[in-house]
N, C-alpha and C positions, 0 to 999 in steps of 0.2 A: 504493499502502501504507500509507505513512506516513496519506496524508487518510482512508482505512480507518479505520484506528485511531484517530485523532482524530473519529470520528464514533461510536465506540464508547460510548455512553454509560454504559456501568457503569463503564468509567474516568475519567468526570469527574465522578463525583458526580450528584445528583438534580435540582441546579438549573441545569447547564450544558448544553445539548446541541448540538451542532457538525454541520452538514451542509455539504456540497460543492456549489458556485453558480459560476457564471462569474462573472468580476469586474463586470461588467456589472448583473447580478442583485443581487449584494452591495452596489454603491451605491447601487441604486433601493430595497433593504432598508433602509439606513443614512438615507436620506430619509425615507422611511415612517417611520421609528422603530420597524421589525420586528424590527432586529437592534441587537446591543448591539457588536459589533466583526467587521472580517471579516480573515483571515489569507491574505496573498498569498505564492504558491510562486513561485520568481524562475524566470524562462528555464532551462534546463539543469540543471535541480535536479539531476537523478540523474547528469549527467555531472560535475559540479561536486563531487558528495559523494565518486564513484569516486576521482577524479585528485587530492582531499587540499585542493579550493580551499576557500576562506571562505565557508561557505553560511548568508545571512542572510534570517528569514524575517519580512517587514513587516506592522505590524498598524495596523490603520485603526479608529480608536475613534469611537464614537458622541457627540458631545456633550453630547447630551440624556441620555446613561447613564453618565456618568463612573464610578461605583463600580463596573457592571459592566464597563464597558471595561476598568478597572483589574486585574479578576479574569481576565478575558480574556487580559491582557499577562503577568501572572503564570501563567498555566497554559501558554501556549505558551513561553515561557521555559524551564519546564521540561521542557517535550518536547525544543527546542530543545538541552538541555543534555544529552538521551538522543540526539539525532542526531550529536551531538559528539563521544560517548563510543562511539557505536555505529561511527561514521566513524574514529575513530583505531584503533578494533579492525581493521577491514577495511582500514585502510590497509598497517598490518603484515602482514597475509597477503598483501595484494600484492605488497609488497616481497619477500618469500622466494619466492612463487609464479613472479615475474620473473627473479629469480637462479635457479630452477630450469627455466626454460625451458618453462613452462608456454604454451600458444597462448592469445591475446587472448581469443577466445571462451568458453574453459575456466578464462580467470581471470576474466571477467565473470561467470560462471555461479556460480563459487566466492565472489566478493563478494556478490551478490545472495543468496546462501543466506545465508552467515555473516550480513550484515545484516540480515536477516530474523529470524535465531535471536537473536542480541545484542539488536535492538529488541523486540522481543517480550518477551526475558526482563526488560529494564529498564523498558519500562513496565507489563508485565503482573503484575511482582511485588509492586506494591504501587500503592494509586490513586494517581494525579497530586495529586487535591485531596484531603486528609484529613478527614473530618470527624468532630467532635467534639460529643457532647449534654453541655450545661452545665446543672445541675441546680440550684435554689435550694432548698438544703436546709432553710430557713426557712417555706418556703412549701408544700415538698413533705411536709416530716413536721415540723410545728411542733412537735408533743407532746416527741420525742424532741431536738430542738433547743433547746428552752426548759430540758429536764431537765438537759441538758450545761452548757448556758449558767447556770443556776442553782447548779448545782454548781460551777463557776468561779466565782460570785459567790462562794458561801458560801466558797469556800477564799481567796480574795483578802480577805475580811474576817476571818476567822482570822488570816491573817499580820498584818494591822493591829492586830487586837484583841490581841494576843499580845505582839505588839513594843510597844504602846502601854502595856501593864500593867506590862511591864518597864523603860519609861523613865521612869518617875513621878521625880519629885525625890526624889533621894535625902539625907536628914540630913546636917547639917555635917561630925557629928563620924563617921559613916560614911566620907563623901567621904576627911576628912582622915587616917583611919586606912588606907585604901586609897592615898592621896597616900605614906605612909609606909611603906608594901609595895611602891612602886614601880609601881604600877596604872595606865597610863597613861589619857587617855577613850578612847583607839583601842582597847585592849585591852578596858574596859569594853562597848565597843558592840559588838566581834565577838563578844563574849562573849553580847550580848544578840541577834544574829542568829544565832548559832550554836542558843542555845536555843528561840527562834521557830521555826527550821527542824528543829528535833527534834522539838517538841511536834506541830507542826503535820505535820508529816510522817508520825507517828504516826497522826492521826488520819485524813489520808490514805488510809493504809493499810488501816486500820479501817472507812471508808467504801468503798473499793475491793472489800473482802472482803466487807459487806455485799451490795454492789448486785451481784457476781457469785454468792455462794452463796443468801444470804437473798432477794434480788427477783430472780433466776434471770436476769440480765443477761449477753447471750451477748455475751462478752469474753474472748477466750485470755487466757493467762497470759503469755505474753512482749508482747502488746497491751496488757496491766496495767501491767506494767513500764515500759513505753515511756511511758505515761499518767504515771505515779508520778513517771518521771526528769522529764518537763517542767514539770510543776507544782513540783517541787524545784526545778529550775534557775528558772523563773517568781518562785517565791516568792524566791529569792536573791539576784535582780537587784530586785524591788519592795522588798525589808526593805533593801540598798545604797541605794536612792534615798530612803527612810524616815531612812536614817541620814546621807545626806548634808544634807537638811532639818536633820535635828535637830545636824549638826555648825554649820550655820551660821544658825539662828535658835535662841535662848536664851531667848524669854519663852513657855514651856511653853502658854498657852491660844491664843497665836498660832502655833506649831509646830505644835498639834494640827490646826489650823483648815487649816492650808497643807498638811499630810499628806492629812487626810481630803480637801480638793480635789483633791487630785492622784490619791490613789485612786478617787474617782467618776469623775475625767476617763481613767484609765486602763482604767474598766470599761466606760464610753461607747464609747470609740473602739475597743475591742476587737471590739466587735459582740456583745456578752452581751445588751445589752436592744434596740437597734436592729441588725440585721444589716449588716454594713458595706456589702453592696449597694445598701443606698438611701439610702448617703450620696452627697453632691455628688461630682461627680467630681474635683474638686481637693482633696480631704479622701481621698477613695478612694485618691489616689495616696501620700500622706502617711503614712495608718492603717496600711499595709500595712508601713511599716517598723518600727512599733510591736511590743515584745515582748510587749505582751500579744495583739495580733492574731495574730500567728506563732502562739504558745502555744494560744490556742482553736481557732483552724484546725486547728490539728495533731490536736488532742483530738479534735474534730468528725471528723477523718477518720478516725480509729483505732476510736471508737465508733461512730461512724454507719457509715462505711464497711469497716469491719476492714479498712482498711489497713496494713502492716508495717513501714512503712518512714520514715524521718523524716529529714533534714537537721538534725542539731541544731548544724551551723556557726553560724548565726544569732546563736539564743540563747546560746551557749559565747560569741561574741565578744563579745555585749553583756553578758554577766556579767564577763569579764575587763576591761572597759572601765569599767564600772561600779564594780567593785573598787578599779583604781587611781586612780579619779579619788575616791574617799570616802579613798582612802589619801592621795592629795595634799592635799586638803582638811584632812582630820583633822591632819596634821602641819603644815600653813601655820598651821593656828589654833591648834596648840599652840606653834608659836613665838611668833607675835602675842601671845598671852595669857603668855608668860614675860618 
């Protein structure tokens, strides 16, 4: 019965097929490279199963097909877990049946019936192998992808431009007056960040309103709110990074150059110009942790796939970390210049 179930291709996906063979035929299949692997059921399999003894299925792989052999190994491991669960269930029934004085023949019939029902349920309720279709949005829908990416780039440039405009050299007279009023450099920078977020946040709301009602973008209101908050958190992190550079570098021209290079790097690594799927594997591993990549992928999922759920944890944690780094550096620089 178990072998018949394992032969059922509908449970094993479209790429794995199993059939019952003698061990001699299986060995010949491995030698002729027509089999990826074969599974050996031990002697007294059913008897051991009923008596609660450990049941192990041996797997012999094809050295010429290591990847396929590994897939079979994982598959049989999954089936073995189902068998162990079924075994635990029927052993409980067996113990109670023994205490009640039911005959051995009747007990074995009950065990087989329960084992059949439970194994069919555990194997049949889900596919043993889960198939997932991956879509490259950049090639499947390039117009939509680069439209969203362009919006992301424009908003990033807005944050940079507004903050740079507010960070121009302050005349000496105004600086002295602000010092007399007790306004610290940290408070000045926080005011610039808050002003930049307010201005760009307003522009984001107007842009989303124009896209939804003016250009008939199919984006529900709650999804638009998600996009707004993702962009706002992304902007806050970006502005704190600009503020950290602003605190560490005092030469205005060099500071703007470093900030502009940082902005370009963030845009490039986010996948807005070149999708991250085309990055080298070593770079993909690290770019996935970048806050701009996280934000852009979330916006893509919401706008293009109508996703209505997003985990803010990574972005919020990055925001908190960047805030405290900025505060620590600004306090340290303040003490140094005193």
